[in-house]
C-alpha positions as MATLAB code, in Angstrom:
seq = 'MLLGSLQPHPVRASYRWLKRDGTPAPGVPGLRTPLPGTLVPGERMTALLRVRAPAQAGSYVLRATLVQEGVAWFDELDPGNACDLIVGVTEP';
ca = [
       6.831   -6.363   13.495;
       5.253   -7.248   10.151;
       6.089   -5.272    7.010;
       3.420   -4.850    4.365;
       0.213   -3.033    3.644;
      -1.050   -2.709    7.189;
      -3.101    0.414    7.775;
      -2.882    3.197    8.822;
       0.857    3.310    7.910;
       1.585    0.730    5.201;
       5.132   -0.072    4.143;
       5.799    0.246    0.419;
       8.810    0.012   -1.874;
       9.840    3.353   -3.320;
      12.838    5.316   -4.506;
      14.396    8.734   -4.658;
      16.554   10.364   -7.323;
      19.686   12.050   -6.036;
      22.274   14.191   -7.733;
      25.738   12.649   -7.778;
      26.684   14.810   -4.771;
      23.912   13.106   -2.736;
      21.452   16.003   -2.679;
      17.861   15.362   -3.837;
      17.099   15.881   -7.527;
      14.314   18.498   -7.666;
      10.851   17.759   -8.960;
      11.088   13.984   -9.211;
       8.698   12.339   -6.714;
       9.162    8.607   -6.168;
       6.307    6.328   -7.146;
       5.134    3.856   -4.493;
       4.931    0.117   -5.108;
       2.781   -2.022   -2.784;
       4.599   -5.054   -1.428;
       3.215   -8.303   -2.850;
       2.793   -9.749    0.654;
       3.651   -9.372    4.310;
       7.160   -9.875    5.682;
       8.477  -10.702    9.106;
      12.051   -9.784   10.104;
      14.628  -11.864    8.246;
      12.344  -12.767    5.313;
      13.114  -11.716    1.732;
      10.876  -10.686   -1.101;
      11.380   -9.555   -4.673;
       9.303   -6.642   -5.934;
       9.412   -4.833   -9.265;
       9.506   -1.038   -9.001;
       7.991    1.277  -11.569;
      10.348    4.236  -11.864;
       9.801    7.691  -13.341;
      13.068    9.179  -14.669;
      14.074   12.799  -14.126;
      13.094   15.147  -16.978;
      16.583   16.660  -17.188;
      19.393   14.640  -18.744;
      22.344   13.869  -16.503;
      23.954   11.365  -14.190;
      21.934   10.482  -11.095;
      21.810    8.060   -8.195;
      18.628    5.987   -8.031;
      18.123    5.049   -4.376;
      15.612    2.240   -3.829;
      14.344    1.639   -0.298;
      11.195    1.053    1.738;
       8.981    3.766    3.172;
       6.437    3.462    5.959;
       3.854    6.032    4.960;
       3.641    8.929    7.372;
       6.437    7.504    9.536;
       9.882    7.223    7.921;
      12.026    6.224    4.977;
      13.996    3.117    5.930;
      17.287    4.469    4.505;
      17.029    7.519    6.779;
      16.974    5.179    9.789;
      19.869    3.068    8.472;
      21.706    3.786    5.175;
      22.172    0.026    4.792;
      18.444   -0.192    4.040;
      18.932    1.234    0.548;
      20.218    0.089   -2.794;
      21.975    2.786   -4.871;
      22.441    2.569   -8.612;
      24.152    5.199  -10.798;
      21.930    5.929  -13.791;
      22.540    8.072  -16.879;
      19.412    9.841  -18.133;
      19.425   11.022  -21.749;
      17.122   13.338  -23.703;
      14.131   11.499  -25.246;
];
């Protein structure tokens, strides 16, 4: 299986903001980042993600993963398919 921008269900890099207890942070949709190429299993690629921070200050978990549009988030299929980072958001 190839991963990339194949229609009708392209795979893109994305993220979700979670509260520290693991529940979703409300009102913060993850932006999608197209992959810069196509991958086959076992290949690696580096992609920069544009991230929109939550509006409310606090401590959050930023979970980066892949999403196949209209099919599934990769971390929901296997939690090992995500990278979690604890992030402190402050008032502007």
